C-alpha positions as CSV (number, residue, x, y, z in Angstrom):
1,M,-21.7,114.4,-70.7
2,T,-25.6,115.0,-69.1
3,A,-27.6,116.6,-71.4
4,R,-27.1,120.2,-69.9
5,Q,-23.5,119.9,-70.3
6,T,-23.9,118.9,-74.0
7,E,-26.8,121.2,-75.2
8,S,-24.2,123.9,-73.5
9,A,-21.2,122.6,-75.3
10,A,-23.2,123.1,-78.9
11,S,-24.7,126.4,-78.2
12,S,-21.2,127.7,-77.9
13,G,-19.7,125.8,-80.8
14,Q,-17.6,123.2,-78.8
15,P,-17.4,119.5,-80.3
16,T,-19.2,117.3,-77.7
17,A,-17.5,114.3,-76.3
18,P,-18.5,111.0,-77.9
19,E,-19.9,108.8,-75.0
20,Q,-17.8,105.8,-74.4
21,P,-20.0,102.4,-74.7
22,T,-19.3,99.8,-71.6
23,S,-18.8,96.1,-72.2
24,A,-22.4,95.7,-71.3
25,G,-23.8,98.6,-74.2
26,Q,-24.3,101.0,-71.7
27,P,-23.0,104.6,-72.1
28,T,-20.6,106.1,-69.8
29,S,-18.7,109.2,-69.3
30,P,-15.2,109.3,-70.3
31,E,-13.9,110.8,-66.5
32,Q,-15.6,107.7,-65.0
33,P,-12.6,105.5,-63.7
34,T,-12.4,102.5,-65.6
35,T,-10.2,100.4,-62.8
36,A,-11.7,99.5,-59.3
37,P,-10.1,101.1,-56.3
38,E,-8.1,98.5,-54.6
39,G,-9.5,95.9,-52.3
40,S,-12.5,95.5,-54.7
41,G,-14.2,92.9,-57.0
42,H,-15.5,89.3,-56.2
43,G,-13.8,86.9,-54.3
44,L,-10.2,87.2,-52.8
45,S,-7.6,88.8,-54.9
46,G,-4.2,87.8,-55.2
47,G,-3.3,91.2,-52.6
48,S,-5.7,89.6,-50.3
49,V,-4.3,86.5,-50.3
50,A,-1.0,87.4,-50.1
51,A,-1.8,90.3,-47.2
52,M,-3.8,87.1,-45.1
53,T,-1.1,84.6,-45.6
54,G,1.5,87.2,-44.2
55,I,-0.5,87.9,-41.1
56,V,-1.2,84.9,-40.1
57,L,2.9,83.6,-40.3
58,V,3.6,86.7,-38.4
59,W,1.1,86.3,-35.8
60,L,2.4,82.3,-35.5
61,V,6.1,83.5,-34.7
62,T,5.5,86.8,-32.9
63,L,2.8,85.5,-30.6
64,P,5.0,83.0,-28.3
65,R,6.8,86.2,-27.9
66,M,3.9,87.8,-26.0
67,V,3.3,85.4,-23.6
68,P,5.1,86.9,-20.2
69,S,7.2,85.4,-18.2
70,L,7.6,84.9,-14.6
71,F,11.2,85.6,-14.3
72,G,12.3,89.0,-14.0
73,D,10.2,92.2,-13.4
74,H,6.9,90.7,-14.6
75,G,6.9,88.2,-11.6
76,S,7.1,91.7,-9.4
77,Y,4.3,93.4,-11.6
78,V,2.4,90.0,-10.6
79,S,3.1,90.1,-7.1
80,M,2.3,93.9,-7.1
81,A,-1.3,92.9,-8.4
82,E,-1.6,89.9,-6.4
83,R,-1.1,91.9,-3.3
84,L,-3.7,94.3,-4.6
85,L,-6.3,91.8,-5.0
86,A,-5.4,90.9,-1.0
87,G,-6.2,94.4,0.0
88,D,-3.0,95.9,0.3
89,R,-2.9,99.8,-0.5
90,L,-0.7,100.6,-3.4
91,Y,2.9,102.3,-2.5
92,V,1.5,101.8,1.3
93,D,1.3,98.5,2.0
94,V,3.6,97.4,-0.9
95,V,5.8,99.5,-2.8
96,D,7.0,99.2,-6.7
97,N,7.8,102.3,-9.0
98,K,5.3,102.0,-11.7
99,G,1.9,103.8,-12.8
100,P,-1.1,102.9,-10.6
101,L,-3.4,102.0,-13.8
102,F,-1.1,99.5,-14.7
103,Y,-1.0,97.2,-11.1
104,A,-4.9,97.8,-11.4
105,E,-5.0,96.6,-15.0
106,L,-3.1,93.7,-14.1
107,A,-5.1,93.1,-11.0
108,A,-8.0,93.3,-12.9
109,G,-7.0,90.7,-15.5
110,R,-5.8,88.0,-12.4
111,L,-9.2,88.6,-10.7
112,V,-10.8,86.8,-13.5
113,S,-7.8,84.6,-14.6
114,P,-4.1,84.0,-13.8
115,Y,-3.7,83.8,-18.1
116,A,-5.2,87.1,-18.3
117,D,-1.3,88.6,-18.3
118,I,-1.5,87.0,-21.8
119,A,-4.8,88.7,-23.0
120,I,-3.8,92.1,-22.2
121,E,-0.4,92.0,-23.7
122,I,-2.1,90.5,-26.5
123,A,-4.8,93.3,-26.4
124,W,-1.9,96.3,-26.6
125,V,-1.1,94.7,-29.9
126,I,-3.9,94.9,-31.3
127,I,-4.1,98.4,-30.1
128,A,-1.2,99.5,-31.6
129,C,-2.3,97.5,-34.9
130,L,-5.8,99.1,-35.1
131,A,-3.9,102.7,-34.4
132,V,-1.9,102.0,-37.3
133,R,-4.3,100.6,-39.3
134,S,-6.5,103.8,-39.0
135,L,-3.6,106.4,-39.5
136,A,-2.8,104.1,-43.0
137,R,-6.5,104.3,-43.9
138,A,-6.7,107.8,-43.4
139,A,-3.6,109.0,-45.0
140,G,-5.0,107.0,-48.1
141,V,-2.7,103.9,-48.1
142,G,-4.4,101.0,-50.3
143,C,-6.2,98.4,-48.4
144,V,-4.0,95.4,-48.8
145,V,-0.9,97.6,-48.2
146,G,-2.5,99.3,-45.0
147,L,-3.2,95.5,-43.6
148,V,0.0,94.0,-44.3
149,V,1.5,97.2,-42.1
150,A,-0.6,97.0,-39.4
151,F,-1.3,93.5,-38.5
152,A,2.0,92.0,-39.9
153,G,4.3,94.9,-39.5
154,V,3.3,96.9,-36.1
155,P,3.4,93.0,-34.3
156,V,7.0,92.9,-35.3
157,V,8.3,96.2,-34.3
158,V,7.1,96.1,-31.0
159,T,7.9,92.4,-30.1
160,G,11.3,93.7,-31.4
161,N,14.9,93.3,-30.0
162,A,14.2,95.5,-27.1
163,Y,11.1,93.7,-26.2
164,G,10.3,92.0,-23.2
165,P,6.4,90.7,-22.7
166,G,4.6,91.9,-19.8
167,M,7.0,95.0,-19.2
168,T,5.0,98.6,-18.9
169,H,6.5,99.7,-22.2
170,L,4.3,97.9,-24.7
171,P,1.2,99.8,-23.2
172,G,3.1,102.9,-23.8
173,V,4.1,102.6,-27.6
174,A,0.3,101.1,-28.1
175,L,-0.8,103.9,-26.3
176,C,1.2,106.8,-27.6
177,L,0.0,105.4,-31.0
178,A,-3.8,105.5,-30.2
179,V,-3.1,109.1,-29.0
180,A,-1.4,109.9,-32.7
181,A,-4.4,107.9,-34.7
182,L,-7.3,109.9,-32.9
183,A,-5.3,113.2,-32.8
184,V,-4.8,113.0,-36.8
185,R,-8.9,112.4,-36.8
186,R,-9.2,115.5,-34.8
187,R,-10.4,113.3,-31.8
188,W,-9.2,115.3,-29.0
189,V,-11.0,114.7,-26.2
190,V,-10.5,110.8,-26.3
191,A,-6.6,111.5,-27.4
192,G,-6.6,113.5,-24.1
193,L,-8.1,110.8,-22.1
194,L,-5.6,108.4,-23.3
195,T,-2.7,110.6,-22.4
196,G,-4.0,110.5,-18.8
197,V,-4.1,106.7,-18.9
198,L,-0.4,107.2,-20.2
199,L,0.3,109.6,-17.4
200,L,-0.7,107.1,-14.9
201,S,0.6,103.8,-16.5
202,K,3.8,105.0,-18.0
203,E,4.3,108.7,-17.3
204,I,8.2,109.1,-18.6
205,M,6.5,108.7,-22.6
206,V,4.2,111.5,-22.1
207,P,6.2,113.8,-23.9
208,I,5.9,111.5,-26.9
209,A,2.2,111.9,-27.1
210,V,2.1,115.3,-26.4
211,A,4.9,115.7,-29.3
212,A,2.2,113.7,-31.5
213,I,-0.6,115.8,-30.7
214,L,1.1,118.9,-31.1
215,T,2.3,117.8,-34.5
216,A,-1.3,117.0,-35.6
217,A,-2.7,120.0,-34.4
218,W,0.0,122.3,-35.8
219,H,-1.3,120.4,-39.2
220,R,-5.0,120.9,-38.2
221,R,-4.4,124.6,-38.0
222,T,-5.9,124.9,-34.4
223,W,-4.8,124.8,-30.9
224,L,-8.2,124.6,-29.4
225,G,-7.9,120.9,-30.1
226,V,-5.0,120.9,-27.8
227,A,-6.9,122.7,-25.2
228,R,-9.6,119.9,-25.2
229,A,-6.8,117.2,-24.9
230,A,-5.1,118.8,-22.3
231,A,-8.3,119.5,-20.3
232,S,-10.1,115.9,-20.8
233,S,-6.5,114.5,-19.9
234,V,-6.2,116.5,-16.5
235,L,-9.6,115.6,-15.8
236,L,-8.9,111.5,-16.4
237,A,-5.9,112.2,-13.9
238,A,-7.5,114.5,-11.3
239,A,-10.4,111.6,-11.2
240,V,-7.4,108.9,-10.5
241,L,-5.8,111.2,-7.8
242,V,-8.6,111.7,-6.0
243,V,-9.6,108.1,-5.3
244,M,-6.0,107.4,-4.3
245,W,-6.2,110.2,-1.8
246,V,-9.0,108.8,-0.5
247,R,-7.5,105.7,-0.2
248,G,-4.5,107.5,1.8
249,E,-2.3,106.3,-1.3
250,L,-1.5,109.9,-3.1
251,G,1.1,111.1,-0.6
252,A,3.0,108.3,-1.1
253,F,2.4,107.8,-4.9
254,V,3.9,111.3,-5.0
255,D,7.3,110.2,-3.0
256,I,7.4,107.1,-5.8
257,L,7.7,110.2,-8.4
258,V,10.2,111.9,-6.3
259,S,12.2,108.7,-6.2
260,N,11.8,107.7,-9.6
261,V,13.6,110.8,-10.5
262,Q,16.3,110.4,-8.2
263,Y,16.5,106.6,-9.8
264,A,16.8,108.2,-13.3
265,D,19.4,110.5,-12.2
266,G,21.4,108.1,-10.3
267,S,24.9,106.2,-10.2
268,L,23.6,104.2,-13.3
269,S,23.5,107.2,-15.8
270,Q,26.9,108.5,-14.8
271,S,29.0,109.2,-17.9
272,R,32.3,111.3,-18.7
273,Y,29.5,112.9,-21.1
274,G,27.3,114.0,-18.9
275,S,23.9,111.9,-18.0
276,F,22.2,112.4,-21.2
277,V,24.6,110.7,-22.9
278,G,25.2,108.1,-19.9
279,H,21.6,107.7,-20.4
280,L,21.7,107.2,-24.4
281,L,24.7,104.8,-23.8
282,N,22.5,102.4,-21.1
283,A,19.5,102.2,-23.2
284,I,21.4,102.3,-26.7
285,P,24.8,100.6,-25.4
286,E,27.7,99.9,-27.4
287,D,27.4,96.6,-27.4
288,G,24.1,96.6,-29.6
289,R,21.8,95.0,-27.3
290,G,18.3,96.0,-28.0
291,G,18.7,97.3,-31.2
292,G,17.9,101.0,-30.6
293,L,20.7,102.3,-33.1
294,I,19.0,100.0,-35.5
295,T,15.7,101.3,-34.7
296,I,16.8,105.1,-35.2
297,S,18.8,104.5,-38.3
298,A,15.6,102.5,-39.8
299,V,13.4,105.4,-39.0
300,L,15.8,107.9,-40.6
301,L,16.2,106.0,-43.9
302,A,12.2,105.8,-44.1
303,L,12.2,109.6,-43.5
304,L,14.7,110.6,-46.0
305,A,14.1,107.8,-48.8
306,V,10.4,108.9,-49.0
307,G,10.8,112.5,-48.2
308,R,8.7,114.8,-46.8
309,R,7.1,116.5,-49.9
310,R,3.5,117.3,-49.7
311,D,1.9,114.5,-51.9
312,Q,-1.6,114.6,-53.5
313,H,-4.0,115.1,-51.0
314,G,-2.9,118.7,-50.7
315,P,-3.4,120.5,-47.2
316,D,-4.7,118.9,-44.4
317,D,-8.1,119.7,-43.8
318,A,-8.6,122.8,-41.2
319,E,-10.5,122.4,-37.9
320,D,-13.8,124.3,-39.6
321,A,-13.7,122.0,-42.3
322,G,-16.9,119.7,-42.4
323,A,-15.3,116.9,-44.6
324,A,-13.6,113.6,-43.3
325,P,-10.1,114.2,-42.6
326,V,-7.3,113.9,-45.0
327,V,-4.1,113.1,-43.8
328,S,-1.0,113.8,-45.6
329,K,2.1,112.0,-46.5
330,E,3.8,115.1,-45.0
331,L,1.8,114.9,-41.8
332,V,2.7,111.2,-41.1
333,W,6.3,112.3,-42.0
334,D,6.5,115.1,-39.2
335,L,4.6,112.9,-36.9
336,T,7.5,109.6,-37.4
337,A,10.3,112.8,-36.9
338,A,8.3,114.1,-34.2
339,T,7.8,111.2,-32.1
340,L,11.5,110.1,-32.9
341,V,13.0,113.2,-31.2
342,A,10.6,113.0,-28.5
343,A,11.8,109.4,-27.7
344,I,15.6,110.1,-28.1
345,L,14.7,112.9,-25.3
346,V,12.8,110.6,-23.2
347,I,15.9,108.1,-23.4
348,G,18.1,110.7,-22.4
349,A,16.3,111.8,-19.8
350,S,15.5,108.1,-18.5
351,G,17.1,105.4,-20.6
352,Q,18.6,102.8,-17.9
353,W,18.5,99.7,-19.8
354,A,18.2,98.4,-22.8
355,H,14.7,98.0,-22.8
356,H,13.8,101.1,-22.5
357,S,14.5,101.9,-26.4
358,Q,11.6,100.5,-26.7
359,S,10.2,104.0,-26.7
360,L,11.5,104.2,-30.4
361,Y,8.9,102.0,-31.7
362,V,6.4,104.6,-32.1
363,A,8.4,106.1,-34.6
364,G,9.4,102.8,-35.8
365,C,5.8,102.3,-36.3
366,L,4.6,105.2,-37.9
367,A,7.9,104.9,-40.3
368,L,6.0,101.5,-41.6
369,V,3.5,103.8,-42.9
370,L,5.6,106.1,-44.8
371,V,7.3,102.9,-46.6
372,A,3.6,101.7,-47.1
373,F,3.0,104.9,-49.5
374,R,5.6,103.7,-51.8
375,L,4.1,100.4,-51.9
376,S,0.3,101.2,-52.0
377,Q,0.4,102.0,-55.8
378,A,2.1,99.6,-57.1
379,V,-0.1,96.5,-55.3
380,A,-2.8,98.5,-56.4
381,A,-1.9,98.8,-60.0
382,G,-0.7,94.7,-60.4
383,D,-3.4,93.8,-58.0
384,H,-6.3,95.1,-60.2
385,A,-5.1,95.6,-63.7
386,D,-8.1,95.3,-66.5
387,S,-7.0,91.9,-67.5
388,P,-5.7,89.3,-64.7
389,A,-2.0,89.3,-64.5
390,P,-0.4,85.8,-66.0
391,P,1.0,83.6,-63.2
392,G,5.0,84.4,-62.9
393,S,4.5,87.5,-63.6
394,L,6.0,91.1,-62.4
395,A,2.7,91.9,-61.6
396,S,1.3,89.1,-60.1
397,R,3.8,89.0,-57.8
398,Q,3.4,92.6,-56.5
399,P,1.3,91.8,-53.8
400,W,3.8,89.4,-52.3
401,R,6.5,91.3,-52.6
402,A,4.7,94.2,-50.4
403,V,4.3,91.8,-47.9
404,G,8.0,90.6,-47.9
405,I,9.3,94.2,-48.0
406,V,7.1,95.5,-44.8
407,V,7.8,92.3,-42.9
408,L,11.7,93.1,-43.6
409,A,11.4,96.4,-43.1
410,A,9.4,95.9,-39.9
411,F,12.3,93.2,-38.8
412,I,14.8,96.0,-39.0
413,T,13.2,99.0,-37.4
414,G,12.5,96.6,-34.8
415,G,16.3,96.0,-34.1
416,T,16.7,92.8,-35.9
417,L,16.0,90.1,-33.3
418,H,18.2,87.1,-33.8
419,P,15.5,84.4,-34.9
420,Y,17.0,82.2,-32.3
421,Y,14.9,84.2,-29.7
422,Y,11.5,83.4,-31.8
423,L,12.4,79.9,-31.7
424,E,13.3,80.1,-27.6
425,S,9.7,81.7,-27.5
426,A,8.2,79.0,-28.9
427,R,9.8,76.3,-27.3
428,E,9.2,77.9,-23.9
429,L,5.5,78.6,-25.0
430,P,4.2,75.7,-23.3
431,S,6.2,76.0,-19.7
432,R,5.8,79.7,-19.4
433,V,1.6,79.4,-20.0
434,A,2.0,76.2,-17.1
435,A,3.4,78.8,-15.0
436,L,1.0,81.3,-15.1
437,G,-1.4,78.8,-13.8
438,R,0.6,77.8,-10.8
439,T,0.9,79.4,-7.4
440,S,4.3,79.8,-6.1
441,V,6.7,77.7,-4.2
442,E,6.7,79.7,-1.2
443,S,2.7,79.4,-1.0
444,V,3.2,75.7,-1.1
445,V,5.4,75.8,2.0
446,L,3.5,78.4,3.9
447,D,0.2,76.6,3.6
448,Q,1.4,74.1,5.6
449,Q,2.4,76.7,8.6
450,P,-0.7,77.4,10.4
451,K,0.0,79.7,12.9
452,V,2.0,81.9,9.8
453,R,0.1,85.2,9.7
454,T,2.4,87.4,8.1
455,Y,5.5,87.2,5.9
456,A,8.2,89.7,4.2
457,R,10.7,89.3,1.4
458,A,14.3,90.0,1.1
459,G,15.7,89.9,-2.7
460,A,15.9,91.0,-5.5
461,N,13.8,92.5,-8.4
462,D,13.6,88.8,-9.7
463,D,10.8,87.5,-7.7
464,G,9.4,84.5,-9.1
465,A,5.8,86.1,-8.6
466,H,6.0,84.8,-5.2
467,A,2.9,86.6,-3.4
468,V,1.1,84.0,-6.2
469,G,-1.2,82.4,-3.5
470,L,-0.1,84.5,-0.5
471,R,-3.7,86.7,-0.4
472,S,-4.1,85.1,2.8
473,L,-1.0,86.5,4.5
474,D,0.0,90.1,5.8
475,L,3.0,91.4,3.9
476,V,4.5,93.5,6.5
477,C,7.5,95.2,5.2
478,P,6.2,97.3,1.6
479,R,9.3,96.9,0.0
480,F,9.4,93.3,-1.0
481,H,12.4,93.5,-3.6
482,H,15.5,95.8,-3.8
483,Y,18.3,96.4,-5.7
484,S,22.1,96.0,-5.1
485,F,22.8,99.6,-6.2
486,E,20.2,100.9,-3.8
487,G,22.1,103.1,-0.6
488,K,22.6,102.0,2.7
489,A,19.5,103.9,4.1
490,V,17.1,101.8,1.9
491,F,18.8,98.9,3.1
492,D,18.8,99.9,6.9
493,K,14.8,100.0,6.8
494,I,14.3,97.3,5.3
495,Y,16.2,94.6,7.3
496,A,14.4,96.7,10.8
497,C,11.3,95.3,9.2
498,L,12.2,92.2,8.5
499,P,12.1,90.8,12.3
500,R,8.3,91.9,12.6
501,A,7.4,89.2,9.9
502,D,6.2,85.3,11.3
503,A,7.9,84.4,8.5
504,L,11.0,85.3,5.8
505,I,11.4,85.0,2.4
506,V,15.1,84.9,1.8
507,D,15.6,84.7,-2.5
508,Q,18.5,83.0,-3.5
509,N,19.7,86.3,-5.3
510,I,20.4,87.7,-1.6
511,R,24.0,86.9,-2.0
512,D,27.6,89.0,-2.1
513,E,28.3,91.0,-5.1
514,V,31.5,92.6,-6.3
515,D,32.2,96.4,-5.5
516,R,29.0,96.3,-3.5
517,P,30.1,96.9,-0.1
518,E,26.8,98.5,1.4
519,W,24.8,95.9,-0.3
520,N,26.8,92.7,0.8
521,A,26.5,94.0,4.5
522,Y,23.2,94.1,3.7
523,V,23.3,90.5,3.0
524,A,25.5,89.6,5.8
525,E,22.4,91.1,8.2
526,V,20.0,88.9,6.6
527,R,21.8,85.8,6.9
528,R,22.8,86.4,10.3
529,L,19.0,87.3,11.3
530,V,17.5,83.8,9.9
531,S,20.7,81.9,11.8
532,T,19.2,82.4,14.9
533,G,15.6,81.6,15.3
534,Y,14.2,80.6,12.3
535,T,13.5,77.5,11.1
536,C,13.9,77.5,7.3
537,V,12.6,75.2,4.6
538,P,14.6,75.4,1.1
539,T,12.5,76.0,-2.2
540,S,14.2,76.0,-5.7
541,R,14.7,79.7,-5.7
542,S,14.3,80.4,-2.1
543,Q,14.4,79.9,1.5
544,V,11.4,80.0,3.2
545,C,12.6,80.8,7.1
546,I,9.5,80.4,9.9
547,K,10.0,81.7,13.3
548,R,11.0,78.8,15.5
549,D,8.4,79.3,18.0
550,L,5.8,79.0,15.0
551,Y,7.3,76.4,13.1
552,V,5.1,73.4,12.3
553,A,7.1,69.9,11.4
554,P,4.9,68.4,8.3
555,S,3.5,65.2,8.9
556,P,5.4,62.5,7.6
557,T,4.1,60.8,4.3
558,P,2.4,57.3,5.0
559,A,4.2,54.4,3.7
560,G,3.0,52.2,0.8
């Protein structure tokens, strides 16, 4: 007690509480806590060692999965970036259906180094980790558990069963988590700016970010924050669209957005139960690919196990409160539920492939924060008791158990990826890294053809990053990849353009497919074209066909 409190108590006839001596012989008030907060003290605590060990091991296992392969969609994205660096206009001179900021990011990275693809992927994972760490800290989760959830749990979830490195969903997940973290801390303008970035890079995931903003605003009892976020988002998007208009890209971009809607509601989504169920079955198929159903089940289990009942923090701060924001468990619960519902709606509106279930990873990462509520108190009690816990005791094992529980929960939430794929990623790591630094096999052939000035490509979306090394040539047909389920009008337009090129890259995936008569007719036309008037040079994955009047035979290699 203070002297004034003691005097007041004595004058009222109430007994005064005796002052308690400390170990140093100094008096202290009985209200003063006698245990240090989690993470304090000298040296490394048992919890810190457990957290650091778990984080390092998780990154050693998951890091190889973050290295993009040039096989599949990422190879096409690299070709798009290379054509932008060659001076082509997006959606006009070179065409694909992703957002402009996604391609701009890849092009900017490759302007520095082809290995920037790896740095960009890791950066998005780290952004997701930092967002969850911010949420966990605002929610009062202990330091040790918060670090483990953010930097060990999140990488396992976002590189889970449905993940593919170098795709567009990881940036979408990271941006949605960052928006949620900023919204609960009332950083409405920045949250809106990131929503604008999301709109122009992975627009289909914007409803998830909006759900997070609305949930935070409802808990903060403010709609002014929503207005600020909306205004900043619109301003950023408008600035980018003005740049695209000046470059002559805006109209073509609008056409791409329209075609994306038509693609989402096309033949792939047809189901006897309607297109919504058809989309869900595409992204969360009955054979379990992608693990989407497991992710949904894990999030629901976390919601049910932790419960929504308000915790000791009490109500969330109102907008006009001057204190630092305090996030209740109820707010985290609502964020998790809202983003889960929004992700299911997004998948039901647009899901076509198993990797589209990555939209669920936003709710999955938020669910880990709920798990942290259950673990934080136990770790704090075991790690900072008045006396050190005996080796092997339950208290001394609490931090290690917490690490194990978080990693296991993250593994399940990420869709229980088979360990085989972690081993395969580690085995393929050297070859993937080496492939990023090489020019394409097509460029090797075309470098030996000095008369060739233009080229086109006929092939599916697995183009192996054909455009690496071809910046000096003009791409005359903007659509350099296409799918067998696209209609005759698309194939006719591409075929009419191909003869304009000095050289044609004809991919090995130009082949007949069952029940695709329009595609098969296009394949026959391409084969007939290159068989008359072209000299073709085979590569490991394609034929590079040069017009005969432009073809230059390579000089023979001297013997000896």
